[in-house]
BALOBA-1460 file (C-alpha; in Angstrom, 3 decimals):
// residues 275
<rec num="1" residu="x" x="-104.707" y="15.025" z="122.297"/>
<rec num="2" residu="x" x="-106.621" y="18.216" z="122.515"/>
<rec num="3" residu="x" x="-105.443" y="21.186" z="120.406"/>
<rec num="4" residu="x" x="-103.045" y="23.491" z="122.621"/>
<rec num="5" residu="x" x="-104.813" y="26.959" z="123.049"/>
<rec num="6" residu="x" x="-103.182" y="29.392" z="120.824"/>
<rec num="7" residu="x" x="-102.558" y="32.845" z="122.376"/>
<rec num="8" residu="x" x="-102.384" y="36.088" z="120.170"/>
<rec num="9" residu="x" x="-98.835" y="37.038" z="119.656"/>
<rec num="10" residu="x" x="-98.408" y="40.082" z="121.723"/>
<rec num="11" residu="x" x="-100.394" y="38.666" z="124.484"/>
<rec num="12" residu="x" x="-98.284" y="35.667" z="124.574"/>
<rec num="13" residu="x" x="-95.148" y="37.699" z="124.641"/>
<rec num="14" residu="x" x="-96.583" y="39.756" z="127.732"/>
<rec num="15" residu="x" x="-97.515" y="36.524" z="129.361"/>
<rec num="16" residu="x" x="-94.035" y="35.173" z="129.029"/>
<rec num="17" residu="x" x="-92.466" y="38.422" z="130.269"/>
<rec num="18" residu="x" x="-94.727" y="38.527" z="133.270"/>
<rec num="19" residu="x" x="-93.956" y="34.912" z="134.274"/>
<rec num="20" residu="x" x="-90.289" y="35.184" z="133.496"/>
<rec num="21" residu="x" x="-90.059" y="38.534" z="135.643"/>
<rec num="22" residu="x" x="-92.243" y="36.702" z="138.324"/>
<rec num="23" residu="x" x="-89.772" y="33.759" z="138.558"/>
<rec num="24" residu="x" x="-86.757" y="36.194" z="138.619"/>
<rec num="25" residu="x" x="-88.145" y="38.435" z="141.528"/>
<rec num="26" residu="x" x="-89.332" y="35.261" z="143.498"/>
<rec num="27" residu="x" x="-85.838" y="34.071" z="143.952"/>
<rec num="28" residu="x" x="-84.135" y="37.402" z="143.974"/>
<rec num="29" residu="x" x="-86.373" y="39.248" z="146.691"/>
<rec num="30" residu="x" x="-87.122" y="35.795" z="148.390"/>
<rec num="31" residu="x" x="-83.158" y="35.264" z="149.050"/>
<rec num="32" residu="x" x="-82.897" y="38.816" z="150.308"/>
<rec num="33" residu="x" x="-85.892" y="38.365" z="152.750"/>
<rec num="34" residu="x" x="-84.021" y="35.176" z="153.808"/>
<rec num="35" residu="x" x="-80.805" y="36.805" z="154.604"/>
<rec num="36" residu="x" x="-82.080" y="39.878" z="156.219"/>
<rec num="37" residu="x" x="-85.136" y="38.731" z="158.135"/>
<rec num="38" residu="x" x="-84.285" y="34.912" z="158.481"/>
<rec num="39" residu="x" x="-80.615" y="35.233" z="159.265"/>
<rec num="40" residu="x" x="-79.741" y="32.581" z="156.693"/>
<rec num="41" residu="x" x="-77.097" y="33.257" z="153.993"/>
<rec num="42" residu="x" x="-74.931" y="36.122" z="153.013"/>
<rec num="43" residu="x" x="-73.839" y="38.617" z="150.144"/>
<rec num="44" residu="x" x="-72.752" y="35.684" z="148.179"/>
<rec num="45" residu="x" x="-75.954" y="33.792" z="148.347"/>
<rec num="46" residu="x" x="-77.930" y="36.942" z="147.477"/>
<rec num="47" residu="x" x="-75.672" y="37.214" z="144.469"/>
<rec num="48" residu="x" x="-76.048" y="33.794" z="143.362"/>
<rec num="49" residu="x" x="-79.800" y="33.425" z="143.863"/>
<rec num="50" residu="x" x="-80.303" y="36.698" z="141.761"/>
<rec num="51" residu="x" x="-78.182" y="35.191" z="139.194"/>
<rec num="52" residu="x" x="-80.086" y="31.898" z="139.044"/>
<rec num="53" residu="x" x="-83.207" y="33.709" z="139.023"/>
<rec num="54" residu="x" x="-82.255" y="35.490" z="135.994"/>
<rec num="55" residu="x" x="-81.365" y="32.210" z="134.500"/>
<rec num="56" residu="x" x="-84.420" y="30.399" z="135.323"/>
<rec num="57" residu="x" x="-86.705" y="33.415" z="134.217"/>
<rec num="58" residu="x" x="-84.639" y="33.519" z="130.871"/>
<rec num="59" residu="x" x="-85.439" y="29.700" z="130.320"/>
<rec num="60" residu="x" x="-89.224" y="30.257" z="131.069"/>
<rec num="61" residu="x" x="-89.819" y="33.141" z="128.730"/>
<rec num="62" residu="x" x="-86.887" y="33.114" z="126.124"/>
<rec num="63" residu="x" x="-88.703" y="31.233" z="123.466"/>
<rec num="64" residu="x" x="-91.987" y="33.420" z="123.466"/>
<rec num="65" residu="x" x="-90.677" y="36.883" z="124.132"/>
<rec num="66" residu="x" x="-86.945" y="36.827" z="124.119"/>
<rec num="67" residu="x" x="-86.946" y="37.113" z="127.914"/>
<rec num="68" residu="x" x="-86.081" y="40.765" z="128.385"/>
<rec num="69" residu="x" x="-87.446" y="40.701" z="132.008"/>
<rec num="70" residu="x" x="-85.992" y="44.316" z="132.395"/>
<rec num="71" residu="x" x="-87.366" y="47.702" z="130.786"/>
<rec num="72" residu="x" x="-83.618" y="48.687" z="130.319"/>
<rec num="73" residu="x" x="-83.080" y="45.666" z="128.194"/>
<rec num="74" residu="x" x="-86.365" y="46.312" z="126.195"/>
<rec num="75" residu="x" x="-85.558" y="50.079" z="125.381"/>
<rec num="76" residu="x" x="-81.993" y="49.125" z="124.513"/>
<rec num="77" residu="x" x="-83.055" y="46.469" z="122.104"/>
<rec num="78" residu="x" x="-85.482" y="48.979" z="120.591"/>
<rec num="79" residu="x" x="-82.816" y="51.600" z="120.086"/>
<rec num="80" residu="x" x="-80.157" y="49.227" z="118.753"/>
<rec num="81" residu="x" x="-81.608" y="45.991" z="117.497"/>
<rec num="82" residu="x" x="-84.785" y="46.976" z="115.707"/>
<rec num="83" residu="x" x="-87.159" y="45.715" z="118.635"/>
<rec num="84" residu="x" x="-90.583" y="47.265" z="118.010"/>
<rec num="85" residu="x" x="-91.331" y="50.580" z="119.998"/>
<rec num="86" residu="x" x="-95.069" y="49.845" z="120.109"/>
<rec num="87" residu="x" x="-94.001" y="46.885" z="122.252"/>
<rec num="88" residu="x" x="-91.702" y="48.615" z="124.682"/>
<rec num="89" residu="x" x="-94.475" y="50.107" z="127.049"/>
<rec num="90" residu="x" x="-96.441" y="46.730" z="127.159"/>
<rec num="91" residu="x" x="-93.231" y="44.642" z="127.559"/>
<rec num="92" residu="x" x="-92.242" y="47.059" z="130.498"/>
<rec num="93" residu="x" x="-95.571" y="46.936" z="132.355"/>
<rec num="94" residu="x" x="-95.704" y="43.165" z="132.020"/>
<rec num="95" residu="x" x="-92.217" y="43.041" z="133.708"/>
<rec num="96" residu="x" x="-93.458" y="45.515" z="136.304"/>
<rec num="97" residu="x" x="-96.645" y="43.415" z="137.207"/>
<rec num="98" residu="x" x="-94.540" y="40.232" z="137.477"/>
<rec num="99" residu="x" x="-92.254" y="41.733" z="139.891"/>
<rec num="100" residu="x" x="-94.977" y="43.260" z="141.778"/>
<rec num="101" residu="x" x="-96.920" y="39.904" z="142.190"/>
<rec num="102" residu="x" x="-93.811" y="38.176" z="142.959"/>
<rec num="103" residu="x" x="-92.669" y="40.581" z="145.704"/>
<rec num="104" residu="x" x="-96.327" y="40.590" z="147.227"/>
<rec num="105" residu="x" x="-95.783" y="36.543" z="147.572"/>
<rec num="106" residu="x" x="-92.633" y="37.150" z="149.084"/>
<rec num="107" residu="x" x="-94.030" y="39.577" z="151.588"/>
<rec num="108" residu="x" x="-96.717" y="37.314" z="152.431"/>
<rec num="109" residu="x" x="-94.579" y="34.363" z="152.749"/>
<rec num="110" residu="x" x="-91.906" y="36.185" z="155.108"/>
<rec num="111" residu="x" x="-94.583" y="38.331" z="156.988"/>
<rec num="112" residu="x" x="-93.870" y="36.777" z="160.360"/>
<rec num="113" residu="x" x="-90.179" y="37.112" z="160.471"/>
<rec num="114" residu="x" x="-90.330" y="40.586" z="158.960"/>
<rec num="115" residu="x" x="-92.814" y="41.576" z="161.514"/>
<rec num="116" residu="x" x="-90.668" y="40.159" z="164.405"/>
<rec num="117" residu="x" x="-87.372" y="41.893" z="162.998"/>
<rec num="118" residu="x" x="-89.006" y="45.074" z="162.132"/>
<rec num="119" residu="x" x="-92.655" y="45.595" z="163.635"/>
<rec num="120" residu="x" x="-92.785" y="48.906" z="162.111"/>
<rec num="121" residu="x" x="-91.931" y="47.991" z="158.671"/>
<rec num="122" residu="x" x="-89.358" y="50.681" z="158.547"/>
<rec num="123" residu="x" x="-86.234" y="51.525" z="156.772"/>
<rec num="124" residu="x" x="-84.516" y="48.487" z="158.483"/>
<rec num="125" residu="x" x="-85.937" y="45.963" z="156.214"/>
<rec num="126" residu="x" x="-87.099" y="48.057" z="153.400"/>
<rec num="127" residu="x" x="-84.226" y="46.973" z="151.532"/>
<rec num="128" residu="x" x="-85.577" y="43.364" z="151.247"/>
<rec num="129" residu="x" x="-87.751" y="44.902" z="148.595"/>
<rec num="130" residu="x" x="-86.117" y="47.665" z="146.913"/>
<rec num="131" residu="x" x="-82.632" y="49.343" z="146.876"/>
<rec num="132" residu="x" x="-81.231" y="51.975" z="148.824"/>
<rec num="133" residu="x" x="-78.147" y="54.125" z="148.267"/>
<rec num="134" residu="x" x="-75.212" y="52.257" z="149.941"/>
<rec num="135" residu="x" x="-77.576" y="49.641" z="150.813"/>
<rec num="136" residu="x" x="-78.961" y="51.819" z="153.616"/>
<rec num="137" residu="x" x="-75.608" y="51.855" z="155.387"/>
<rec num="138" residu="x" x="-72.528" y="52.979" z="153.306"/>
<rec num="139" residu="x" x="-71.989" y="56.708" z="152.776"/>
<rec num="140" residu="x" x="-73.559" y="56.994" z="149.477"/>
<rec num="141" residu="x" x="-75.929" y="59.498" z="148.174"/>
<rec num="142" residu="x" x="-78.360" y="60.054" z="145.302"/>
<rec num="143" residu="x" x="-75.526" y="61.183" z="142.877"/>
<rec num="144" residu="x" x="-73.332" y="58.410" z="143.508"/>
<rec num="145" residu="x" x="-76.296" y="55.846" z="143.285"/>
<rec num="146" residu="x" x="-77.350" y="57.213" z="140.023"/>
<rec num="147" residu="x" x="-73.832" y="56.937" z="138.763"/>
<rec num="148" residu="x" x="-73.592" y="53.319" z="139.938"/>
<rec num="149" residu="x" x="-76.612" y="52.304" z="138.308"/>
<rec num="150" residu="x" x="-75.746" y="53.957" z="135.065"/>
<rec num="151" residu="x" x="-72.324" y="52.096" z="134.938"/>
<rec num="152" residu="x" x="-73.798" y="48.765" z="136.152"/>
<rec num="153" residu="x" x="-76.665" y="48.527" z="133.661"/>
<rec num="154" residu="x" x="-74.033" y="49.601" z="130.879"/>
<rec num="155" residu="x" x="-71.964" y="46.811" z="131.762"/>
<rec num="156" residu="x" x="-75.013" y="44.402" z="131.825"/>
<rec num="157" residu="x" x="-76.341" y="45.309" z="128.364"/>
<rec num="158" residu="x" x="-72.897" y="45.441" z="126.786"/>
<rec num="159" residu="x" x="-72.346" y="41.786" z="128.009"/>
<rec num="160" residu="x" x="-75.913" y="40.763" z="127.141"/>
<rec num="161" residu="x" x="-75.513" y="41.786" z="123.599"/>
<rec num="162" residu="x" x="-71.985" y="40.051" z="123.553"/>
<rec num="163" residu="x" x="-73.166" y="36.691" z="124.438"/>
<rec num="164" residu="x" x="-76.721" y="36.840" z="122.449"/>
<rec num="165" residu="x" x="-75.207" y="38.218" z="119.177"/>
<rec num="166" residu="x" x="-75.061" y="35.125" z="116.870"/>
<rec num="167" residu="x" x="-72.365" y="36.865" z="114.789"/>
<rec num="168" residu="x" x="-70.057" y="36.761" z="117.759"/>
<rec num="169" residu="x" x="-68.950" y="33.587" z="119.814"/>
<rec num="170" residu="x" x="-72.423" y="32.940" z="121.237"/>
<rec num="171" residu="x" x="-72.784" y="30.181" z="123.678"/>
<rec num="172" residu="x" x="-74.023" y="27.068" z="122.219"/>
<rec num="173" residu="x" x="-76.363" y="24.375" z="123.307"/>
<rec num="174" residu="x" x="-78.784" y="26.839" z="124.666"/>
<rec num="175" residu="x" x="-76.469" y="27.990" z="127.496"/>
<rec num="176" residu="x" x="-77.055" y="31.728" z="127.007"/>
<rec num="177" residu="x" x="-79.438" y="31.957" z="129.771"/>
<rec num="178" residu="x" x="-76.821" y="30.540" z="132.141"/>
<rec num="179" residu="x" x="-74.171" y="32.854" z="130.919"/>
<rec num="180" residu="x" x="-76.501" y="35.787" z="131.539"/>
<rec num="181" residu="x" x="-77.306" y="34.690" z="134.878"/>
<rec num="182" residu="x" x="-73.632" y="34.618" z="135.648"/>
<rec num="183" residu="x" x="-73.162" y="38.020" z="134.274"/>
<rec num="184" residu="x" x="-75.772" y="39.130" z="136.833"/>
<rec num="185" residu="x" x="-73.885" y="37.077" z="139.703"/>
<rec num="186" residu="x" x="-70.540" y="38.962" z="138.829"/>
<rec num="187" residu="x" x="-72.348" y="42.473" z="138.844"/>
<rec num="188" residu="x" x="-73.602" y="41.659" z="142.267"/>
<rec num="189" residu="x" x="-70.193" y="40.508" z="143.501"/>
<rec num="190" residu="x" x="-68.400" y="43.367" z="142.045"/>
<rec num="191" residu="x" x="-70.861" y="46.590" z="142.067"/>
<rec num="192" residu="x" x="-73.146" y="45.924" z="144.791"/>
<rec num="193" residu="x" x="-72.180" y="48.437" z="147.446"/>
<rec num="194" residu="x" x="-73.031" y="51.750" z="146.159"/>
<rec num="195" residu="x" x="-76.827" y="51.084" z="145.060"/>
<rec num="196" residu="x" x="-77.621" y="47.352" z="145.500"/>
<rec num="197" residu="x" x="-77.147" y="46.496" z="141.612"/>
<rec num="198" residu="x" x="-80.951" y="46.979" z="140.841"/>
<rec num="199" residu="x" x="-79.888" y="47.491" z="137.160"/>
<rec num="200" residu="x" x="-83.617" y="46.942" z="136.216"/>
<rec num="201" residu="x" x="-86.580" y="49.261" z="136.880"/>
<rec num="202" residu="x" x="-89.092" y="46.584" z="137.163"/>
<rec num="203" residu="x" x="-87.104" y="44.600" z="139.579"/>
<rec num="204" residu="x" x="-86.982" y="47.844" z="141.934"/>
<rec num="205" residu="x" x="-90.125" y="49.481" z="141.230"/>
<rec num="206" residu="x" x="-92.392" y="46.448" z="141.306"/>
<rec num="207" residu="x" x="-91.337" y="45.457" z="144.760"/>
<rec num="208" residu="x" x="-91.153" y="48.913" z="145.939"/>
<rec num="209" residu="x" x="-94.770" y="49.172" z="145.232"/>
<rec num="210" residu="x" x="-95.528" y="45.741" z="146.757"/>
<rec num="211" residu="x" x="-93.778" y="47.073" z="149.937"/>
<rec num="212" residu="x" x="-95.453" y="50.554" z="150.068"/>
<rec num="213" residu="x" x="-98.876" y="48.796" z="149.764"/>
<rec num="214" residu="x" x="-98.399" y="46.375" z="152.411"/>
<rec num="215" residu="x" x="-97.003" y="48.872" z="155.302"/>
<rec num="216" residu="x" x="-93.825" y="50.350" z="154.246"/>
<rec num="217" residu="x" x="-94.711" y="53.991" z="154.274"/>
<rec num="218" residu="x" x="-91.136" y="55.096" z="153.540"/>
<rec num="219" residu="x" x="-90.781" y="52.959" z="150.406"/>
<rec num="220" residu="x" x="-90.231" y="55.660" z="147.977"/>
<rec num="221" residu="x" x="-87.608" y="57.396" z="150.187"/>
<rec num="222" residu="x" x="-83.988" y="56.549" z="151.255"/>
<rec num="223" residu="x" x="-82.491" y="56.453" z="154.655"/>
<rec num="224" residu="x" x="-81.784" y="60.226" z="154.487"/>
<rec num="225" residu="x" x="-85.363" y="61.140" z="153.715"/>
<rec num="226" residu="x" x="-85.093" y="62.350" z="150.152"/>
<rec num="227" residu="x" x="-87.225" y="60.761" z="147.298"/>
<rec num="228" residu="x" x="-85.157" y="57.852" z="145.850"/>
<rec num="229" residu="x" x="-87.339" y="55.747" z="143.791"/>
<rec num="230" residu="x" x="-86.434" y="57.438" z="140.331"/>
<rec num="231" residu="x" x="-82.787" y="56.284" z="140.898"/>
<rec num="232" residu="x" x="-83.072" y="52.751" z="140.071"/>
<rec num="233" residu="x" x="-85.633" y="53.611" z="137.132"/>
<rec num="234" residu="x" x="-83.569" y="56.518" z="135.494"/>
<rec num="235" residu="x" x="-80.128" y="55.197" z="135.909"/>
<rec num="236" residu="x" x="-80.727" y="51.602" z="134.383"/>
<rec num="237" residu="x" x="-82.598" y="53.284" z="131.341"/>
<rec num="238" residu="x" x="-79.461" y="55.640" z="130.638"/>
<rec num="239" residu="x" x="-76.905" y="52.728" z="131.367"/>
<rec num="240" residu="x" x="-78.744" y="50.232" z="129.122"/>
<rec num="241" residu="x" x="-78.790" y="52.597" z="126.250"/>
<rec num="242" residu="x" x="-75.112" y="53.407" z="127.007"/>
<rec num="243" residu="x" x="-74.037" y="49.833" z="127.157"/>
<rec num="244" residu="x" x="-75.545" y="48.807" z="124.037"/>
<rec num="245" residu="x" x="-74.297" y="51.663" z="122.180"/>
<rec num="246" residu="x" x="-70.799" y="50.838" z="123.305"/>
<rec num="247" residu="x" x="-71.108" y="47.404" z="122.196"/>
<rec num="248" residu="x" x="-72.420" y="48.332" z="118.677"/>
<rec num="249" residu="x" x="-69.511" y="50.921" z="118.455"/>
<rec num="250" residu="x" x="-66.696" y="48.714" z="119.961"/>
<rec num="251" residu="x" x="-67.565" y="45.181" z="118.676"/>
<rec num="252" residu="x" x="-70.909" y="44.997" z="116.741"/>
<rec num="253" residu="x" x="-69.951" y="47.111" z="113.844"/>
<rec num="254" residu="x" x="-66.920" y="45.136" z="113.124"/>
<rec num="255" residu="x" x="-68.647" y="41.712" z="113.123"/>
<rec num="256" residu="x" x="-69.616" y="39.983" z="109.757"/>
<rec num="257" residu="x" x="-73.281" y="40.561" z="108.835"/>
<rec num="258" residu="x" x="-73.565" y="36.629" z="108.306"/>
<rec num="259" residu="x" x="-71.476" y="33.835" z="109.589"/>
<rec num="260" residu="x" x="-69.417" y="32.633" z="106.723"/>
<rec num="261" residu="x" x="-68.597" y="28.897" z="106.826"/>
<rec num="262" residu="x" x="-65.273" y="27.522" z="107.765"/>
<rec num="263" residu="x" x="-62.675" y="27.282" z="104.581"/>
<rec num="264" residu="x" x="-62.776" y="24.018" z="103.253"/>
<rec num="265" residu="x" x="-66.103" y="22.894" z="104.730"/>
<rec num="266" residu="x" x="-68.993" y="21.955" z="102.406"/>
<rec num="267" residu="x" x="-71.890" y="24.569" z="102.965"/>
<rec num="268" residu="x" x="-75.126" y="23.017" z="104.201"/>
<rec num="269" residu="x" x="-78.362" y="23.313" z="101.665"/>
<rec num="270" residu="x" x="-79.792" y="25.874" z="104.111"/>
<rec num="271" residu="x" x="-76.614" y="27.970" z="103.629"/>
<rec num="272" residu="x" x="-76.508" y="27.514" z="99.933"/>
<rec num="273" residu="x" x="-80.167" y="28.663" z="99.734"/>
<rec num="274" residu="x" x="-79.263" y="31.934" z="101.612"/>
<rec num="275" residu="x" x="-76.387" y="32.558" z="99.159"/>
């Protein structure tokens, strides 16, 4: 059997982040296109497909890069969990590239139904690719959307740290990606009104750029005409650090540094070596 190609460490991690985010956006933006332009499905199918996209993306990239798939996750891990700061920008760019390419694929595949529903490629279908305050309809403006993105991403990072912290009650049998996907489903079902729960700068900016380069001239603006693209970038970055910080203050600092064996159980050889 031919020897498997060995890719240098960071290059392999970036490839994994690109691939994992690509999978996430193929399902996430794809389902919104299907609901909005194809008339198939509803908000629940959107929430579930986004969650499943996260689950599958994490399974794709988890072993190699940790499957951040989100610059807000990457920054929060650098602030609180010792993730290398020199990798933050490369990871974020790989995530952005994966989201951009995936959105181009969705844009190409749904081009006929998008053109029929919205020949001018206007704000009517812009929300297929990127978020809008109040999803383009509810009476929410920039301030409310920014608040929403901070809160939603704080919830996301608080819970991601909770379910991936091996000192805590972490899911067994490699179920953590599934649980993280359920977290996204829950956020979508509970926190989707004010800003479309982007909670991920790459998820929003990548498809926003893809839509801009393929005919959506108003891609960087909201339904009121104001520049909006920065809200799903700044809000999640602030919220991610806030949520991770709250986890450390309220939970993380009270957990044992290493999990002790149960009383009465004979330690394994590996545990004895650590002692």
